[in-house]
C-alpha positions, 0 to 999 in steps of 0.5 A: 500500500502506498501513502499519498504524497503531501501536495505543495501548491505554489501560486504564481511564478514571479521571483518568489514563487518560481524560486520557491519551486526551484528550492523545493525540488532541491530540498525534497526527494521526488517521493517526499512530495508532489509539487504543483506550480500555478501561473497565469502564463507559461513563462516567467518575466523579469518584473524589474525589466518591464519599464524597458519593455514599456519604453521599447528599449528592449524586446519583450522576449528578452524579459521573459522565459519559458517555465518549462525551460527552468523547472523540470516538468517531471518534478513539478506539475505546471498548471497554466490558469488564473487563481480566483480564490483560496478556500482555506477551510477546504484546503482548496484553490479555486482556479478559473478552469478547475479547483486544486487541493493542497496540503501546503500552500505558497501564495506568491501572486505578485502585485496589482496597480494601486491608484489610491482612488485617484479619479479616472486613473484606472480608466484612463492611464496605462500601467506597467504590470506585466509583459502585455501591459508594457508592450501596449505602452510601447506600441501606443507611444510609437503610434502617437509618433506615427499619427503625428507624422501623418496629420495635417493639423498637428496636435503637439500635446499628443507627443507628450508622455506623462508619467505619474509617480517618481518612485523606482518604476517611474524614474527608471521608466523616464530614464528609458524614455529619454533614451528612446525618444530621440530614436523615435524622433529620428525614425519619424522625422520629428524635432526632438524639442516637440516631445515632452517627457513629464514626471508628476509626483505629489511628494517634494522629491523623487526616489525617496529610498536614496540619499539626497546627493544621489537623488540630486544627481539622478534628477539633474541627469534626467533633466539634462536629457529633457525630462521635466519634473513637477514635484509636490504636484498632487494629481486630483484626477486623470482624464483621457488626455491629461492630469488635473494637478494641484489646488488650482486644477491645472491640466497637463495635456498628453497623448500618453499617460502612464501611472507608476505611483503605487502597487498593492498585493493581489486582490485574491488575498482579500477575497480569500479572507486573509487579514490585509494591511494596505493590500498585503498580509503581514506575515510571521517571521517564518513567512506564514500567514498569521494563524495558518499552519500550512500557508506561506505568503511571499513577495509583493503579497507580504509585509515581512517585518524588520523587528529591529526597526519596527517596519516592513522590509522593502518589497523588492525582487531581491527580498522576494528571492530571499523569501523563497529559500526560507519558505522552502526550508520551512515547508521541509521543516514543517513536513518533518516536525523540525524547527523553523527559521525566521526571515532575515533580509540580507541587503545587497544594495539598491541600484536604479537605472537612469537609461542605458549608461547612467544610474545611481545606487548604494551597494555593499553596506553603503558604497555610493555609485553614480553614472556608468559604474551604477549602470554597470552594476545594474546589469550585474544585478539583472544578470545575477537574477537571470542566473539564479532564476533561469540558470546558465542557459537563460543567462546566455540567451537573455542576459544584458551584455550591451556595451557602453 
Protein backbone atom coordinates (compact mmCIF):
# COMPACT_ATOMS: atom_id res chain seq x y z
CA UNK A 1 0.00 0.00 0.00
CA UNK A 2 1.40 3.44 -0.95
CA UNK A 3 0.86 6.52 1.14
CA UNK A 4 -0.43 9.61 -0.62
CA UNK A 5 2.36 12.12 -1.01
CA UNK A 6 1.69 15.54 0.54
CA UNK A 7 0.91 18.15 -2.10
CA UNK A 8 2.67 21.53 -2.11
CA UNK A 9 0.93 24.10 -4.29
CA UNK A 10 2.76 27.32 -5.27
CA UNK A 11 0.62 30.14 -6.67
CA UNK A 12 2.49 32.50 -9.01
CA UNK A 13 5.78 32.13 -10.90
CA UNK A 14 7.27 35.53 -10.19
CA UNK A 15 10.55 35.93 -8.30
CA UNK A 16 9.24 34.43 -5.04
CA UNK A 17 7.07 31.66 -6.47
CA UNK A 18 9.45 30.35 -9.13
CA UNK A 19 12.43 30.47 -6.76
CA UNK A 20 10.47 28.62 -4.04
CA UNK A 21 9.53 25.93 -6.56
CA UNK A 22 13.15 25.51 -7.60
CA UNK A 23 14.33 25.33 -3.97
CA UNK A 24 11.65 22.76 -3.11
CA UNK A 25 12.85 20.48 -5.91
CA UNK A 26 16.36 20.74 -4.43
CA UNK A 27 15.22 20.27 -0.80
CA UNK A 28 12.85 17.34 -1.27
CA UNK A 29 13.13 13.96 -2.93
CA UNK A 30 10.52 13.15 -5.60
CA UNK A 31 8.88 10.61 -3.28
CA UNK A 32 8.61 13.13 -0.41
CA UNK A 33 6.11 15.50 -2.02
CA UNK A 34 4.13 16.39 -5.10
CA UNK A 35 4.93 19.96 -6.21
CA UNK A 36 2.46 21.99 -8.28
CA UNK A 37 3.16 25.45 -9.73
CA UNK A 38 0.16 27.51 -10.88
CA UNK A 39 0.76 30.53 -13.12
CA UNK A 40 -1.34 32.61 -15.48
CA UNK A 41 1.23 32.38 -18.31
CA UNK A 42 3.59 29.62 -19.43
CA UNK A 43 6.51 31.99 -18.87
CA UNK A 44 8.24 33.90 -16.06
CA UNK A 45 9.04 37.56 -16.71
CA UNK A 46 11.59 39.79 -15.05
CA UNK A 47 9.31 42.35 -13.40
CA UNK A 48 12.25 44.70 -12.83
CA UNK A 49 12.79 44.93 -16.62
CA UNK A 50 9.22 45.84 -17.56
CA UNK A 51 9.93 49.59 -17.70
CA UNK A 52 12.37 48.82 -20.53
CA UNK A 53 9.75 46.82 -22.42
CA UNK A 54 7.28 49.69 -21.89
CA UNK A 55 9.73 52.27 -23.26
CA UNK A 56 10.66 49.99 -26.16
CA UNK A 57 14.36 49.84 -25.30
CA UNK A 58 14.32 46.03 -25.05
CA UNK A 59 12.34 43.38 -26.88
CA UNK A 60 9.56 41.79 -24.75
CA UNK A 61 11.05 38.34 -25.33
CA UNK A 62 14.30 39.33 -23.66
CA UNK A 63 12.41 39.93 -20.42
CA UNK A 64 10.75 36.51 -20.24
CA UNK A 65 11.48 32.79 -20.49
CA UNK A 66 9.51 29.59 -20.53
CA UNK A 67 8.81 27.94 -17.17
CA UNK A 68 9.34 24.51 -18.68
CA UNK A 69 12.90 25.58 -19.57
CA UNK A 70 13.83 26.20 -15.92
CA UNK A 71 11.55 23.87 -13.96
CA UNK A 72 11.70 20.13 -14.63
CA UNK A 73 8.13 19.20 -15.67
CA UNK A 74 8.82 15.64 -14.46
CA UNK A 75 9.29 17.00 -10.93
CA UNK A 76 6.80 19.86 -10.95
CA UNK A 77 3.28 19.83 -12.30
CA UNK A 78 2.77 23.09 -14.20
CA UNK A 79 -0.78 24.44 -14.37
CA UNK A 80 -1.44 27.49 -16.52
CA UNK A 81 -4.56 29.13 -15.10
CA UNK A 82 -5.76 32.18 -13.16
CA UNK A 83 -6.26 32.00 -9.40
CA UNK A 84 -9.71 33.15 -8.29
CA UNK A 85 -9.77 32.41 -4.56
CA UNK A 86 -8.24 30.30 -1.79
CA UNK A 87 -10.74 28.37 0.35
CA UNK A 88 -8.69 27.88 3.50
CA UNK A 89 -11.26 25.73 5.30
CA UNK A 90 -11.35 23.24 2.42
CA UNK A 91 -7.60 23.49 1.63
CA UNK A 92 -8.64 24.19 -1.95
CA UNK A 93 -7.58 26.77 -4.54
CA UNK A 94 -10.29 27.83 -6.97
CA UNK A 95 -8.90 28.46 -10.46
CA UNK A 96 -10.79 29.81 -13.46
CA UNK A 97 -10.90 26.40 -15.10
CA UNK A 98 -10.62 23.94 -12.20
CA UNK A 99 -10.05 23.51 -8.46
CA UNK A 100 -6.93 22.13 -6.81
CA UNK A 101 -6.43 20.85 -3.26
CA UNK A 102 -3.26 21.34 -1.23
CA UNK A 103 -1.52 20.21 1.94
CA UNK A 104 0.90 23.15 1.92
CA UNK A 105 0.24 26.42 0.10
CA UNK A 106 2.58 29.18 -1.04
CA UNK A 107 0.88 32.41 -2.17
CA UNK A 108 3.19 34.49 -4.36
CA UNK A 109 0.73 36.15 -6.72
CA UNK A 110 2.61 39.43 -7.13
CA UNK A 111 1.20 42.94 -7.31
CA UNK A 112 -1.64 44.88 -8.85
CA UNK A 113 -1.73 48.59 -9.62
CA UNK A 114 -2.88 50.84 -6.77
CA UNK A 115 -4.37 54.12 -7.98
CA UNK A 116 -5.12 55.30 -4.39
CA UNK A 117 -8.64 56.18 -5.52
CA UNK A 118 -7.49 58.98 -7.87
CA UNK A 119 -10.49 59.73 -10.05
CA UNK A 120 -10.19 58.38 -13.61
CA UNK A 121 -6.70 56.89 -13.13
CA UNK A 122 -7.71 53.24 -13.51
CA UNK A 123 -9.79 54.05 -16.60
CA UNK A 124 -7.50 56.48 -18.44
CA UNK A 125 -3.87 55.68 -17.61
CA UNK A 126 -1.66 52.80 -18.69
CA UNK A 127 0.17 50.78 -16.02
CA UNK A 128 3.38 48.76 -16.11
CA UNK A 129 2.10 45.48 -14.67
CA UNK A 130 3.19 42.61 -16.92
CA UNK A 131 4.59 41.90 -20.39
CA UNK A 132 1.32 42.59 -22.20
CA UNK A 133 0.54 45.88 -20.45
CA UNK A 134 4.13 47.04 -21.02
CA UNK A 135 4.05 46.15 -24.71
CA UNK A 136 0.78 48.10 -25.03
CA UNK A 137 2.52 51.24 -23.70
CA UNK A 138 5.40 50.83 -26.15
CA UNK A 139 3.01 50.40 -29.09
CA UNK A 140 0.85 53.34 -28.00
CA UNK A 141 3.83 55.71 -27.75
CA UNK A 142 5.07 54.73 -31.21
CA UNK A 143 1.54 55.10 -32.60
CA UNK A 144 1.42 58.70 -31.32
CA UNK A 145 4.64 59.48 -33.25
CA UNK A 146 3.39 57.82 -36.44
CA UNK A 147 0.00 59.57 -36.20
CA UNK A 148 1.61 62.98 -35.59
CA UNK A 149 3.78 62.47 -38.63
CA UNK A 150 0.75 61.83 -40.86
CA UNK A 151 -1.59 64.54 -39.57
CA UNK A 152 -2.28 67.73 -41.47
CA UNK A 153 -3.23 69.60 -38.31
CA UNK A 154 -0.67 68.51 -35.78
CA UNK A 155 -1.50 68.30 -32.09
CA UNK A 156 1.77 68.88 -30.24
CA UNK A 157 0.29 67.62 -26.95
CA UNK A 158 -0.12 64.16 -28.47
CA UNK A 159 3.69 63.77 -28.34
CA UNK A 160 3.80 64.47 -24.59
CA UNK A 161 4.39 61.42 -22.37
CA UNK A 162 3.06 61.95 -18.86
CA UNK A 163 4.32 59.67 -16.07
CA UNK A 164 2.63 59.73 -12.67
CA UNK A 165 4.81 58.73 -9.71
CA UNK A 166 8.53 59.29 -9.05
CA UNK A 167 9.36 56.07 -7.24
CA UNK A 168 11.57 53.35 -8.65
CA UNK A 169 9.46 52.33 -11.65
CA UNK A 170 8.52 55.88 -12.65
CA UNK A 171 12.09 57.15 -12.62
CA UNK A 172 13.57 54.10 -14.35
CA UNK A 173 10.83 54.40 -16.98
CA UNK A 174 11.52 58.09 -17.75
CA UNK A 175 15.22 57.21 -17.90
CA UNK A 176 14.49 54.68 -20.66
CA UNK A 177 12.16 57.14 -22.41
CA UNK A 178 15.00 59.68 -22.50
CA UNK A 179 16.95 57.04 -24.50
CA UNK A 180 14.05 56.02 -26.73
CA UNK A 181 12.51 59.38 -27.68
CA UNK A 182 15.49 60.59 -29.77
CA UNK A 183 15.33 57.28 -31.73
CA UNK A 184 11.61 57.71 -32.38
CA UNK A 185 12.18 61.34 -33.42
CA UNK A 186 14.75 60.20 -35.95
CA UNK A 187 12.54 57.39 -37.23
CA UNK A 188 9.50 59.66 -37.75
CA UNK A 189 11.44 62.81 -38.64
CA UNK A 190 10.12 64.81 -35.70
CA UNK A 191 12.04 67.60 -33.96
CA UNK A 192 13.15 66.36 -30.50
CA UNK A 193 12.10 69.66 -28.90
CA UNK A 194 8.46 68.90 -29.73
CA UNK A 195 8.39 65.84 -27.47
CA UNK A 196 7.94 66.31 -23.74
CA UNK A 197 8.50 63.72 -21.01
CA UNK A 198 6.86 64.98 -17.81
CA UNK A 199 7.08 63.24 -14.44
CA UNK A 200 4.45 64.27 -11.89
CA UNK A 201 4.86 63.44 -8.19
CA UNK A 202 2.87 64.55 -5.12
CA UNK A 203 5.92 64.29 -2.82
CA UNK A 204 8.56 67.05 -2.86
CA UNK A 205 11.30 64.68 -4.04
CA UNK A 206 11.95 61.71 -6.34
CA UNK A 207 13.29 58.26 -5.32
CA UNK A 208 12.68 58.51 -1.53
CA UNK A 209 14.78 55.38 -0.90
CA UNK A 210 18.07 57.07 -1.89
CA UNK A 211 20.36 59.63 -0.22
CA UNK A 212 19.85 63.26 -1.11
CA UNK A 213 23.06 63.66 -3.12
CA UNK A 214 22.24 60.64 -5.31
CA UNK A 215 18.70 61.93 -5.84
CA UNK A 216 20.05 65.31 -6.94
CA UNK A 217 22.43 63.60 -9.35
CA UNK A 218 19.57 61.50 -10.80
CA UNK A 219 17.26 64.48 -11.21
CA UNK A 220 19.90 66.59 -12.95
CA UNK A 221 20.93 63.71 -15.23
CA UNK A 222 17.32 63.22 -16.36
CA UNK A 223 16.65 66.95 -16.73
CA UNK A 224 19.78 67.28 -18.88
CA UNK A 225 18.20 64.71 -21.23
CA UNK A 226 14.90 66.53 -21.45
CA UNK A 227 12.80 65.08 -18.62
CA UNK A 228 10.61 67.68 -16.86
CA UNK A 229 9.62 67.25 -13.22
CA UNK A 230 6.51 68.52 -11.48
CA UNK A 231 7.19 67.72 -7.82
CA UNK A 232 4.84 68.46 -4.96
CA UNK A 233 2.05 68.32 -7.54
CA UNK A 234 -0.86 66.26 -6.29
CA UNK A 235 -2.85 64.58 -9.06
CA UNK A 236 -6.54 65.34 -8.45
CA UNK A 237 -7.85 63.49 -11.47
CA UNK A 238 -6.74 61.68 -14.61
CA UNK A 239 -8.77 62.48 -17.71
CA UNK A 240 -8.44 60.84 -21.11
CA UNK A 241 -5.92 63.45 -22.29
CA UNK A 242 -4.47 65.00 -19.12
CA UNK A 243 -3.65 65.01 -15.42
CA UNK A 244 -5.50 67.58 -13.34
CA UNK A 245 -2.97 68.70 -10.69
CA UNK A 246 -2.67 70.97 -7.67
CA UNK A 247 -5.05 73.25 -5.85
CA UNK A 248 -5.77 75.30 -8.97
CA UNK A 249 -6.70 72.21 -11.06
CA UNK A 250 -4.11 72.87 -13.75
CA UNK A 251 -4.43 70.49 -16.73
CA UNK A 252 -1.25 68.88 -18.09
CA UNK A 253 -2.15 67.53 -21.54
CA UNK A 254 -0.57 64.41 -23.05
CA UNK A 255 -1.04 61.76 -25.73
CA UNK A 256 0.33 59.01 -23.47
CA UNK A 257 -0.40 58.75 -19.74
CA UNK A 258 1.30 56.13 -17.57
CA UNK A 259 0.65 55.64 -13.84
CA UNK A 260 3.54 54.12 -11.84
CA UNK A 261 2.59 55.61 -8.48
CA UNK A 262 1.75 52.56 -6.46
CA UNK A 263 1.15 48.83 -6.20
CA UNK A 264 -0.77 46.58 -3.85
CA UNK A 265 -0.79 42.84 -3.25
CA UNK A 266 -3.03 40.54 -5.31
CA UNK A 267 -6.76 41.05 -4.72
CA UNK A 268 -7.06 37.27 -4.25
CA UNK A 269 -5.79 37.84 -0.68
CA UNK A 270 -8.76 39.87 0.50
CA UNK A 271 -11.19 37.70 -1.49
CA UNK A 272 -9.83 34.68 0.38
CA UNK A 273 -10.40 36.19 3.82
CA UNK A 274 -6.81 37.00 4.83
CA UNK A 275 -6.29 39.94 7.13
CA UNK A 276 -4.88 42.70 4.99
CA UNK A 277 -2.87 45.84 5.72
CA UNK A 278 -2.51 48.16 2.70
CA UNK A 279 -3.24 45.30 0.34
CA UNK A 280 -0.82 42.75 1.83
CA UNK A 281 -0.66 40.12 4.57
CA UNK A 282 1.67 40.93 7.48
CA UNK A 283 3.30 37.51 7.84
CA UNK A 284 5.04 35.91 10.83
CA UNK A 285 8.83 35.73 10.90
CA UNK A 286 8.62 32.22 9.38
CA UNK A 287 6.64 33.72 6.44
CA UNK A 288 3.38 32.00 7.37
CA UNK A 289 0.10 33.89 7.36
CA UNK A 290 -0.95 34.62 10.97
CA UNK A 291 -2.98 31.77 12.44
CA UNK A 292 -2.28 29.47 9.49
CA UNK A 293 -0.34 26.26 9.99
CA UNK A 294 0.36 25.47 6.32
CA UNK A 295 0.01 28.70 4.30
CA UNK A 296 3.01 30.85 3.39
CA UNK A 297 2.71 34.30 1.79
CA UNK A 298 5.69 35.77 -0.10
CA UNK A 299 6.92 38.58 -2.35
CA UNK A 300 4.62 41.50 -3.15
CA UNK A 301 1.74 39.83 -1.28
CA UNK A 302 3.57 40.01 2.06
CA UNK A 303 4.75 42.55 4.58
CA UNK A 304 7.76 40.95 6.29
CA UNK A 305 8.62 42.87 9.43
CA UNK A 306 12.08 44.11 10.28
CA UNK A 307 11.81 43.58 14.04
CA UNK A 308 14.80 45.83 14.79
CA UNK A 309 13.30 48.83 13.03
CA UNK A 310 9.63 48.03 13.63
CA UNK A 311 8.68 48.41 9.97
CA UNK A 312 8.50 46.07 6.97
CA UNK A 313 11.50 45.23 4.80
CA UNK A 314 11.18 46.89 1.36
CA UNK A 315 9.24 44.63 -1.04
CA UNK A 316 11.91 44.18 -3.72
CA UNK A 317 12.79 41.39 -6.16
CA UNK A 318 15.92 40.77 -4.09
CA UNK A 319 13.79 40.23 -0.96
CA UNK A 320 11.28 38.03 -2.82
CA UNK A 321 14.06 35.69 -3.95
CA UNK A 322 15.34 35.50 -0.37
CA UNK A 323 11.82 34.74 0.91
CA UNK A 324 11.92 31.66 -1.33
CA UNK A 325 14.85 29.96 0.45
CA UNK A 326 13.33 30.45 3.90
CA UNK A 327 9.90 29.29 2.71
CA UNK A 328 11.24 26.14 1.04
CA UNK A 329 13.30 25.28 4.15
CA UNK A 330 10.32 25.89 6.43
CA UNK A 331 8.00 23.69 4.37
CA UNK A 332 10.53 20.89 4.69
CA UNK A 333 10.80 21.58 8.45
CA UNK A 334 7.01 21.53 8.76
CA UNK A 335 6.83 18.17 6.98
CA UNK A 336 9.45 16.65 9.28
CA UNK A 337 8.48 18.38 12.55
CA UNK A 338 11.76 20.28 12.69
CA UNK A 339 12.35 23.83 13.96
CA UNK A 340 11.62 26.77 11.65
CA UNK A 341 13.92 29.55 10.58
CA UNK A 342 12.91 33.21 10.58
CA UNK A 343 13.45 35.51 7.63
CA UNK A 344 16.37 37.94 7.87
CA UNK A 345 16.91 40.23 4.90
CA UNK A 346 20.45 40.28 3.53
CA UNK A 347 20.52 43.66 1.80
CA UNK A 348 22.91 43.57 -1.13
CA UNK A 349 22.12 47.18 -2.02
CA UNK A 350 19.82 49.03 -4.38
CA UNK A 351 20.58 50.30 -7.87
CA UNK A 352 18.29 52.37 -10.10
CA UNK A 353 18.99 52.77 -13.80
CA UNK A 354 18.58 56.14 -15.48
CA UNK A 355 18.85 54.80 -19.02
CA UNK A 356 21.47 52.59 -20.67
CA UNK A 357 24.65 54.28 -19.47
CA UNK A 358 23.58 56.04 -16.30
CA UNK A 359 22.28 55.16 -12.86
CA UNK A 360 22.59 55.59 -9.10
CA UNK A 361 22.96 53.05 -6.35
CA UNK A 362 24.02 52.10 -2.87
CA UNK A 363 25.78 48.74 -2.62
CA UNK A 364 27.83 46.70 -0.14
CA UNK A 365 26.75 48.40 3.08
CA UNK A 366 26.71 51.96 1.87
CA UNK A 367 29.10 52.43 -1.08
CA UNK A 368 27.51 55.01 -3.37
CA UNK A 369 27.61 54.64 -7.14
CA UNK A 370 26.56 57.04 -9.86
CA UNK A 371 26.91 57.25 -13.64
CA UNK A 372 28.44 54.39 -15.62
CA UNK A 373 29.60 52.35 -12.59
CA UNK A 374 25.97 52.29 -11.36
CA UNK A 375 24.70 51.37 -14.83
CA UNK A 376 27.23 48.55 -14.99
CA UNK A 377 26.22 47.35 -11.52
CA UNK A 378 22.56 47.39 -12.59
CA UNK A 379 23.38 44.99 -15.43
CA UNK A 380 25.29 42.78 -12.99
CA UNK A 381 22.23 42.72 -10.71
CA UNK A 382 19.90 41.91 -13.63
CA UNK A 383 22.18 39.16 -14.92
CA UNK A 384 22.55 37.68 -11.44
CA UNK A 385 18.77 37.48 -11.13
CA UNK A 386 18.60 35.72 -14.52
CA UNK A 387 21.27 33.24 -13.45
CA UNK A 388 19.62 32.45 -10.10
CA UNK A 389 16.13 32.14 -11.54
CA UNK A 390 16.72 30.77 -15.01
CA UNK A 391 20.13 29.12 -14.90
CA UNK A 392 23.16 29.45 -17.15
CA UNK A 393 21.38 28.80 -20.46
CA UNK A 394 18.80 31.51 -19.80
CA UNK A 395 21.54 33.95 -18.78
CA UNK A 396 23.44 33.31 -22.01
CA UNK A 397 20.28 33.75 -24.10
CA UNK A 398 18.69 36.74 -22.34
CA UNK A 399 21.49 38.43 -20.39
CA UNK A 400 22.39 42.10 -20.71
CA UNK A 401 25.73 42.44 -22.39
CA UNK A 402 25.29 45.55 -24.47
CA UNK A 403 28.45 47.66 -24.23
CA UNK A 404 28.50 51.38 -23.48
